[in-house]
N, C-alpha and C positions, 0 to 999 in steps of 0.2 A: 628354355620354357621359363617366362617370367613369374608364374604363378606356380603357388603350391600345388601339385598333381591331386585329385582326386583320391580316394582310395578305392582300389579296383572294384570292391565289393558294391560299389554303387552300380559300375556298368553290367556287373554279372546279374545283379538283380532286375536291372532294366531288361537284360536278355530274356531271363527265366520268365519276368512276366509277358513279354511278346510271344515268347514261345508257347506260354499255356493258352494263347489266344489263338494258334494255328490248329487248323485240324489234323486228325491222325494222318500219317503218310504224306503231308506237304511239308515242303520246303521255302526258306525264306532268304534271298541275296540281296546284299546292299553294299553298293560301291562308294568310294570315297570321292572327292572332287576332284576335277583336273587341274593343273597347273594351267592358269590362262595365260596365254601371250598377248602381248602387244604388237606394235610395229618393230620392225627389224628383228632384233634378237631379245628384245626386253621381255619380260612377264611380270604380271601382277603378284603383290605378297599371296601366298596360297592362305585360302580359308576352308577350313573342311565342311565338308557336308555335314549340317547340323544333326541330320538321323542318325549318320555314321558315328560321328562323335559320342553322341548320346547313348549308343551300343558298345562303344570299343575305348574311347577317351584317348583314341589315337589320332594324331593330328600330321598324317603323313599321305602324300599322294600315292597313287596307283595299289592300293590296299583295297579289299573284297574281305566281306563276313559271308558264310553261310553258316544259317540256322537249321538244323535237321534234328528237330525235338524226337523223330520216333525210331532213330538210329539205333541198332541194339548196343552198340559200344559206346561208352559215356563220351570218351576223348573224339568221337566221331560227331556229337552233337551240336557242337561248336568248333569251326573253322576259320581262322583267319589268317589272311594271305598278305604279305608285304613285300616290298620292292628289296630283291637283294643289294646290300651296300658293294662297295669295292674301293679299291686304294683310290681309283681314279675320282669316284663320286666324294670320297671324303677330301681330296686335296680341292676340289674345285667347289664343291655344294655342303662340306661338314658332313659330320656323322649321321647316319640313319639307325632307326631303331634294331638293336639285335634280336633275336626269337625270343630270348630270355627277358630282355627289356620290355616286349611286348607283352609278353606273360605277365609280368609284374604289373605293367600298367593297366591292361584291359581285363585281367581276370581269366582270359582264353588259355585253356591248356594246351591247345594243338596249334601252333602257329608253323606255317610253311611260305615258301617264297612264291610269288606270284608265275614264275614259270610253272609251278606245279598247279594251277588252277584249272585249267582247261581239261586236262586228265582227269582230274578229280571230279569235274563238273559231269564230264561223261559217265563218269562211273556211278554217279549219285543218280542221273537221269534216267538211267536204265532199271532205277529201283523207285523212282518217285513219279506220279504224275501230275500233282498239283505244286505249281511254284508262284511263290507271292512276290512281287516285285516293286521295289521302289520306284518313286516319281516325285518330282515338284507338285503337291496338288494345292499349294497355297492360293486361295480364290484370288488375290491380288497380284499373283505372279505373271509378269510380260515377258519372260526369258525366252529368247529365240536361239541361244544356241542348244545345242544338243549334249547334255552331260554324259558322264560314264553309264550312270543307269541310264538314260535314254538310249544310247546306241547298243548297249546289252540287250536291252528289252527289245529294241528291233531285233537283233542278230540273231538271238535265241529264239524268238517265235519264227525265224527262216530255218533255223538248224532242226527246231523240234516243233513242228506244226501241229503236233497231234497230242501234246501235253496240253494241259487245263492251267490257265494264267490268270491270276489274282491280284487284286492291289491291296500292297501292304500300307499304304498311308493311312487309311482311316483308321487301322487298328494301332498303329504306332502314334499317330499325331493326338488320338483320344488318351492313349496314355501319357503322352509328353503333356498334355495340357494342365495334370496336375502336379504341382511342384512339389520336389522330396528336399529333404532338410540338407542335404550337398548343395542343391540348386539355389535355396534359397540364402544360404550362406554366400555363396558366389555371387547372388544377385544384390546382397546387403552391401558386401564388399565394392561392388561397381558402383553402387549408390553412394557410399562413404567418400569414395574418392572422387566421385562426380560433384557432392556436397563441397568437399574441399577446394575443387576447381573454382566454384561458383563463390566461395566467401573470398578467395584471391582476387577476384575480379571486382568483389565491391570496393576494394582499396586501390583499385589500378584505373576503373571506368571513369572519366571526365572529359569535358569539352576538350575537342581537338585531337584525341585519338581515333585511329581507323580500326574498322571492322575486323582485320586481319592481324592486327596488333593484340586484339583480347583473343583472337584464335590462339594466336602463339603462346600467350598466358597460359591458355587452358592446356594445351597439348603439354607444355612443358610440367605442369602440374600432374597431368595424367600419365605421362611417361615416368615421371620420377617416384610415382607411387606403384609401378610395376603392372600399369594397364598396358594392353598393347595399343592403346590410341583412342580415338574416337569411335564410339559405338555406329554412328552413321557422320554422315555431312555435316557438319556442324551449321547452324542459322543462326548468324550474328546480324540481327536487323534493326538498325536504327530508323527513326522517323518513319517516314510513309513506307519503307522497306519491311515493318513488321506487316502491313497489310497484303505482302505476297507469301501465301503460306507456307512455300517451298523455296525462299529464297535463300541461297546457297554463294552469292557473288562475293560476300563480305570484304567489300572494296570501297565502301564510303566511309566518310569522315563524321564521328558521332558529334552532332552539334548542341549547342546550349539550349535547354529547353525541349529538349526530345525526350522520348522513352527511348530506351533499347530493349529488343525481344532477344532472349538468348533461350536456342532449342539445343541444347547440348547435353553427352553424356558420354562416360567412358565405359569402357566394356572389361572385363574382370574375368579369367578362367573361362571365357567365350561364352560368360552370361553377359547382360546387357543392361544398363540403367537408361532411363529416360525422362530428363529434367525440361522444364520451362520456366523461367522466371522472367519477368519484366521490370526494368529498372530505370530510374531518371537519370539520365546522361549527367546533371549537374548535382546528384545528388538530395534533390527535392521534388517530390511531386507538386504539381499544379493543382488548383482545386478539381478540375475536370478529369485531368488524369487520375487522380484519387478517386474519386466518385466512380469511373470506370474500372480501375482498379480492385476496388471493394466489393462491385458488382459481381465481377468474375471470380473472388475469392468466396464470396457467399455461394453462388452456384458450385465451386468444387466442394466446399465442405458439405453441401447437399449430398451431391454424388458419392462422397466417401462414407458419410456417417448414415444417410438415410436411404439412398435410391438404388447403390449397387450392391446388391445383397444377394445368397444363394437363393437359386429359383427364379431369377428373373430374365425375361427374355431382351438381351439387348438391343435387336432391332426393333422390336414390336411394343417393348414396354418402356426400357430404361431412357432409350434415346430421344422419344416422344417426351416424356418425362422433362428431360434436361431440357429440352427445347422451351415447353410450358416456363420452365423457371429463368431461362435465358431472356425469354420474350416478354415477363414481368418486370426483369431488369431492365429490358431495354424502353419499355413503357415510363419507368420511373426516370430515365437518361434522357427522354424526352426525344428520342430516336424513332418511336413508334406511334401513329396516330391511334390513340384508344378507340375510337368509332368503328374503323378500319379491321382494327383486332379484334372487337367485338363481333363483328358481321362475319369475319374468319371464322370465330369460334361456335357461331352459331351453326354453320355447316357440318360441324363435327358429326352428327347423326341423322345427317341426310345422305340420298344416294349420290348427292354430288359433294362429298366430303372432300375437302381438302387435301390434298398429298402433302405429307410431311416435307420432302424437299421443296414444296413451291409456297410453303408458308414466309408471312411476311419477315419472321426474324431470320430468315436462311439469307438476308441481304447482310447482315452482321456477324452472323455465326454459320460458317458454311460447312463445316466438317464435323466427324463424328467426334465422340468424347471419350472413348475407352478402346483400348485393344490390348489383346493379349501379350506378355513379355517373357524373356526368356532367353533361349538360345539365338533366338532370332528378334530383331527389336519388333517386327510384326510377327510374332509368334503365331506357330498353328494354332488354329481356333474353327470350330466347326459354326459355320454361319446361323444356323439354327438351334445350336446346343445352347441350353440355359445354363447360366452362370452356378459355378458349384464352388464349395468350401475347398481351397487348397490351390486356387487358380491365382496367379500374379496380373494385375490388369493395371494401366495406366489410366490417369483422369486428368483430361485436359482441356477444360472449356476455353472460350475465348470470345472477345468482343473485337471486332475490327471495323473504323470508321474511317474510309478511305478517303471523305470527303474534308476530314479535320488530319489527315495523315497520322492516324493514331490507331494503334494496334495492342492488346493487352490478351496474353495468354500466360495461362500457369498450369504448371504440368507436375505431377508427383504419381510415383507408383504403390500401389497398395494390395496386401496379400489379402485374400477373402477368407475370413472366421465364420466360425459357426454362428457367432452372436457380434461380433464388432470386425472391422476392417483394421490390420496394420498398416500404418503407413512407412514405407522402407526409406522414405527420405526425410527424417526427422531432422537431421543437420543441416538441410538448405534454408534458409532464413526466407520467410514469405508474409511477415507482418509488414505492412509499408512502416510504421515508425520504427522497426528494427532496420530493415534494410536502410532508410535514412541514416539511422544513427550509426551502422557499420561504414557507410559510405563516408560520413564526415569525419569518424575516428580515424579510418585509411588514410585520411590526407593530411 
């Protein structure tokens, strides 16, 4: 483990809060992720199920958690099952957690090996009729593989067809939306490491370097500071590549006169940063590049300080307001026809009101502005739930002018406060003058 582990009290409280949401006589069962195999005998690096980590702090495959808040014996109310280690596993894969280590890490006092899970489950389900089962219910999930939770849910419904099955995700995900102090500490550290990586690049980027060399510089800095690496596949897009929203080839040569869009972030202790900056490859913005950059920066500040507040509906209120701000900036940049925009606005209160995704500004700003951030980069968030104090969101407006081969996006993270938001990425330079100064100084 590269990071300092969380205090077990964090996971204990998470389980207690979830258990309090369950009806009397109900149980909840959550599984770890699988170890995903590739071709031949290869496997991908293991990444724990975010829900399972949130409840246990355990980063080990073949693990199961049972919550049974109504159990008469206190020790039976939380049970953790782990894969038993052996000399052979130690030789080939290294140590696995002992029972004692798992108790210390998770705060669960009753830890058994996974070969005891099915007998324990049979005994439990003779006494309980309602079972809450977990699933990946993220609205943007496109997973086709069956997870351990998915397989268990299908099998359990075959084995015990007369039990009542409920969804655990709504309760658990609503709880995860509000970030607690240890989560904010980990997020701030991920943001600090990310900021250091970006500052390192300001002295490295120049005409002639390749996008993948920039990626290598970042990875070096992230790993050096005890991050597990990139929070997501980095976007390092020079010139016209910046107009491809999810550009990940990172193989072009950075040219004199181009902008470089960097959508990059580190992960720390399973929590993620999410940063975007756009810088001039040669260290100086052209007047046109600066005008577009400053337009995006004004929209970003409007979002942070005025628009993204507790009580706002992200989909129905916030995003349209951001769109109007971008629209005004596009008019100032000469990219939209004022008469066409006025005609479009006139339809807002008519039966044929223009839908947001069809507005003229969407040609130059075609993505959302904010998403929840936490254990997952696109963290759990109910689509229709209002913004609340204690949430963490990204703010990432952009303007993409394909006909000019010019794309600018800026992004930071904010913690939603009662009266004002906290920028969690204060160490990442964003003022164009400061960026130019640091790039000159780095050379």
